[in-house]
GUVO-211360 format. One record per residue: x, y, z of N, C-alpha, C, O, CB in turn. Coordinates in steps of 0.05 Angstrom, whole numbers, padded with zeros to 5 digits, always signed. Glycine has a CB too. Layout:
N
XYZXYZXYZXYZXYZ...
***
This chain:
100
+00085-03315+00524+00066-03324+00504+00067-03355+00502+00081-03368+00517+00072-03311+00477+00053-03365+00482+00051-03394+00481+00078-03408+00473+00082-03431+00479+00030-03402+00461+00095-03393+00459+00121-03405+00451+00138-03411+00476+00152-03431+00477+00136-03386+00432+00138-03393+00495+00152-03397+00520+00140-03421+00535+00154-03438+00546+00151-03372+00538+00114-03423+00535+00100-03445+00548+00106-03472+00535+00110-03492+00548+00070-03440+00549+00107-03472+00508+00114-03497+00494+00143-03506+00501+00148-03530+00505+00111-03494+00463+00161-03487+00502+00189-03493+00508+00191-03504+00536+00204-03524+00541+00206-03468+00505+00177-03491+00555+00177-03501+00583+00165-03529+00585+00175-03546+00599+00162-03482+00601+00143-03534+00570+00129-03559+00571+00147-03582+00561+00146-03604+00571+00104-03558+00554+00165-03576+00542+00182-03597+00530+00209-03600+00544+00221-03621+00543+00185-03592+00501+00219-03578+00556+00246-03580+00566+00249-03575+00596+00270-03582+00607+00263-03560+00552+00230-03564+00610+00232-03558+00638+00228-03584+00655+00209-03598+00650+00211-03537+00647+00247-03589+00673+00245-03614+00689+00219-03615+00706+00210-03636+00714+00269-03616+00707+00208-03592+00712+00183-03592+00728+00160-03605+00714+00141-03615+00727+00176-03563+00736+00161-03606+00687+00139-03618+00672+00147-03645+00660+00132-03656+00644+00131-03599+00650+00170-03655+00667+00180-03680+00655+00163-03704+00664+00162-03724+00649+00209-03685+00664+00150-03703+00687+00135-03726+00696+00106-03726+00687+00090-03742+00696+00136-03728+00726+00098-03707+00669+00071-03707+00658+00067-03731+00640+00085-03739+00625+00065-03681+00644+00044-03743+00641+00038-03765+00623+00034-03754+00595+00029-03731+00591+00013-03781+00633+00037-03772+00575+00033-03762+00547+00005-03750+00543+00001-03731+00528+00037-03786+00528-00015-03761+00557-00042-03751+00555-00044-03723+00567-00057-03705+00556-00062-03769+00569-00031-03718+00589-00031-03692+00602-00016-03672+00584-00025-03649+00582-00017-03693+00629+00006-03680+00571+00020-03663+00553+00002-03656+00529+00003-03633+00519+00045-03676+00543-00013-03675+00519-00032-03670+00497-00053-03649+00505-00058-03630+00490-00045-03695+00488-00064-03652+00528-00085-03633+00538-00072-03606+00542-00085-03586+00535-00098-03643+00564-00049-03604+00553-00035-03579+00556-00029-03566+00530-00031-03541+00527-00009-03582+00573-00021-03582+00510-00015-03571+00484-00040-03559+00471-00039-03537+00459-00003-03593+00466-00062-03573+00473-00087-03562+00462-00095-03537+00477-00106-03518+00465-00110-03583+00464-00090-03536+00503-00097-03512+00519-00080-03488+00510-00090-03465+00511-00094-03518+00548-00056-03493+00503-00038-03471+00495-00043-03460+00468-00039-03436+00463-00009-03480+00497-00052-03477+00449-00055-03467+00422-00083-03459+00416-00098-03472+00402-00046-03490+00401-00091-03437+00428-00118-03427+00424-00120-03398+00420-00101-03385+00411-00134-03435+00448-00143-03387+00426-00149-03359+00420-00146-03341+00444-00151-03317+00442-00177-03357+00410-00139-03352+00467-00137-03336+00492-00109-03326+00495-00095-03335+00514-00146-03353+00516-00100-03309+00478-00073-03298+00479-00075-03268+00486-00085-03252+00470-00059-03302+00451-00064-03261+00508-00066-03234+00518-00050-03215+00499-00058-03192+00495-00055-03231+00546-00029-03225+00487-00014-03209+00468-00030-03201+00444-00026-03180+00432+00011-03223+00460-00048-03219+00436-00065-03213+00412-00087-03194+00419-00100-03183+00400-00077-03239+00402-00092-03189+00444-00114-03171+00452-00108-03143+00441-00126-03130+00430-00117-03171+00482-00084-03133+00445-00077-03107+00435-00078-03105+00404-00087-03085+00393-00049-03099+00444-00070-03127+00391-00071-03127+00362-00100-03126+00352-00107-03112+00334-00057-03153+00351-00117-03142+00365-00145-03142+00358-00158-03115+00362-00172-03105+00344-00160-03163+00376-00152-03101+00384-00164-03075+00388-00153-03055+00367-00168-03039+00357-00157-03065+00417-00127-03056+00362-00115-03038+00343-00126-03041+00315-00132-03021+00301-00085-03041+00343-00127-03066+00305-00137-03071+00278-00166-03064+00275-00174-03050+00256-00132-03100+00271-00183-03073+00294-00211-03068+00291-00217-03038+00295-00237-03028+00283-00227-03084+00312-00202-03024+00311-00206-02995+00314-00198-02980+00289-00210-02959+00283-00189-02985+00338-00179-02990+00274-00172-02978+00248-00193-02983+00227-00198-02966+00210-00145-02988+00239-00205-03007+00228-00226-03013+00208-00251-02997+00213-00263-02987+00194-00233-03043+00210-00258-02993+00238-00282-02978+00245-00275-02958+00267-00280-02963+00291-00305-02997+00255-00263-02935+00260-00254-02916+00280-00276-02905+00298-00270-02899+00321-00240-02893+00266-00300-02903+00288-00322-02893+00305-00331-02913+00326-00346-02905+00344-00345-02885+00287-00323-02938+00323-00332-02958+00342-00310-02968+00360-00312-02990+00371-00344-02982+00327-00288-02953+00362-00265-02963+00378-00272-02967+00407-00261-02985+00420-00242-02943+00376-00291-02952+00418-00300-02956+00446-00314-02983+00449-00309-02997+00469-00318-02934+00455-00331-02990+00429-00344-03016+00430-00324-03038+00428-00327-03059+00441-00365-03017+00407-00305-03035+00410-00284-03056+00406-00269-03060+00432-00264-03083+00440-00265-03048+00384-00261-03039+00445-00246-03041+00470-00263-03055+00492-00252-03070+00508-00238-03013+00480-00288-03049+00493-00306-03061+00514-00310-03091+00508-00311-03107+00527-00333-03047+00515-00311-03099+00483-00316-03127+00476-00291-03144+00475-00293-03168+00475-00330-03128+00450-00268-03132+00475-00243-03147+00472-00239-03166+00495-00230-03189+00490-00220-03128+00469-00244-03158+00519-00240-03175+00542-00259-03199+00542-00252-03221+00548-00243-03159+00569-00284-03194+00535-00303-03216+00533-00296-03235+00510-00301-03259+00512-00332-03206+00530-00285-03224+00489-00275-03241+00467-00252-03259+00477-00250-03282+00469-00267-03224+00443-00234-03247+00493-00212-03262+00505-00222-03285+00523-00212-03307+00521-00193-03244+00520-00242-03279+00539-00253-03299+00557-00267-03321+00541-00265-03345+00547-00273-03286+00577-00282-03313+00520-00296-03332+00503-00276-03350+00489-00280-03374+00486-00314-03318+00483-00254-03338+00480-00233-03354+00467-00220-03374+00486-00214-03397+00478-00211-03336+00456-00217-03366+00511-00206-03384+00531-00225-03407+00536-00216-03431+00537-00200-03369+00557-00250-03402+00538-00270-03423+00543-00270-03442+00519-00271-03466+00523-00298-03411+00548-00270-03431+00495-00269-03447+00471-00244-03465+00470-00246-03489+00463-00270-03430+00446-00221-03454+00476-00196-03469+00476-00196-03491+00497-00188-03514+00491-00173-03450+00481-00206-03485+00521-00206-03505+00542-00227-03527+00536-00223-03550+00545-00211-03492+00569-00248-03520+00523-00268-03540+00515-00255-03559+00494-00259-03584+00496-00293-03527+00503-00240-03549+00475-00227-03566+00456-00206-03584+00469-00204-03607+00462-00213-03548+00434-00192-03573+00488-00172-03589+00503-00186-03611+00519-00176-03634+00520-00155-03572+00522-00209-03605+00530-00224-03625+00546-00234-03648+00528-00232-03671+00535-00247-03612+00560-00244-03640+00504-00254-03661+00486-00231-03678+00475-00233-03702+00472-00269-03647+00462-00208-03665+00470-00184-03680+00462-00176-03700+00483-00168-03723+00478-00161-03662+00454-00177-03691+00509-00171-03709+00531-00190-03732+00534-00183-03754+00542-00170-03693+00556-00215-03727+00527-00235-03749+00528-00232-03769+00505-00235-03793+00509-00263-03737+00527-00225-03759+00482-00224-03776+00458-00197-03791+00456-00197-03815+00448-00228-03760+00433-00175-03778+00463-00149-03791+00460-00141-03801+00488-00131-03786+00504-00128-03771+00449-00145-03827+00492-00138-03839+00518-00111-03851+00517-00098-03854+00538-00159-03859+00526-00102-03860+00493-00075-03872+00491-00061-03859+00467-00063-03868+00445-00077-03903+00487-00046-03838+00473-00033-03822+00452-00012-03838+00437-00008-03832+00413-00021-03797+00464+00000-03857+00449+00021-03872+00436+00012-03888+00412+00027-03892+00393+00035-03891+00456-00013-03897+00412-00024-03911+00389-00026-03893+00364-00022-03901+00342-00051-03924+00395-00033-03868+00369-00035-03849+00347-00008-03841+00337-00004-03837+00313-00051-03824+00356+00011-03838+00355+00038-03830+00346+00052-03853+00331+00065-03848+00311+00055-03823+00371+00048-03878+00340+00061-03900+00326+00049-03903+00298+00064-03911+00279+00058-03926+00342+00023-03898+00294+00011-03900+00267+00023-03879+00249+00028-03884+00226-00019-03898+00269+00026-03854+00260+00037-03832+00244+00066-03838+00236+00074-03832+00214+00035-03806+00259+00082-03849+00255+00110-03855+00249+00112-03877+00228+00128-03876+00210+00125-03863+00275+00095-03898+00231+00095-03920+00212+00086-03911+00184+00098-03920+00164+00077-03943+00222+00066-03894+00183+00057-03883+00157+00078-03867+00143+00082-03868+00119+00032-03867+00161+00093-03851+00159+00114-03834+00148+00138-03852+00138+00149-03847+00117+00124-03814+00169+00144-03873+00154+00166-03891+00146+00159-03906+00121+00177-03912+00105+00172-03910+00169+00133-03913+00117+00125-03929+00094+00125-03912+00068+00129-03922+00046+00097-03940+00098+00122-03886+00072+00121-03868+00048+00148-03861+00037+00150-03847+00018+00106-03843+00054
***
């Protein structure tokens, strides 16, 4: 799941040479709606809410997963376009916290 991916992104030497911008884009990509583990939860909950429509829920769950992935990757792409120098945003947040 995404928790394993976050841990690998921050501690695995294979990802140590990623630029801060690449890490930002990867973080946005990970924190989205395309979670395969949530697919079963979604099907189970919606099938309990509308038991007569469980077949429809099961058929639409995969397209909802794909749509969530597209939405998440679009957000990551926009974040990558807007944030070109992540260190300026981090230094402002650190300075604001220190001043408070």
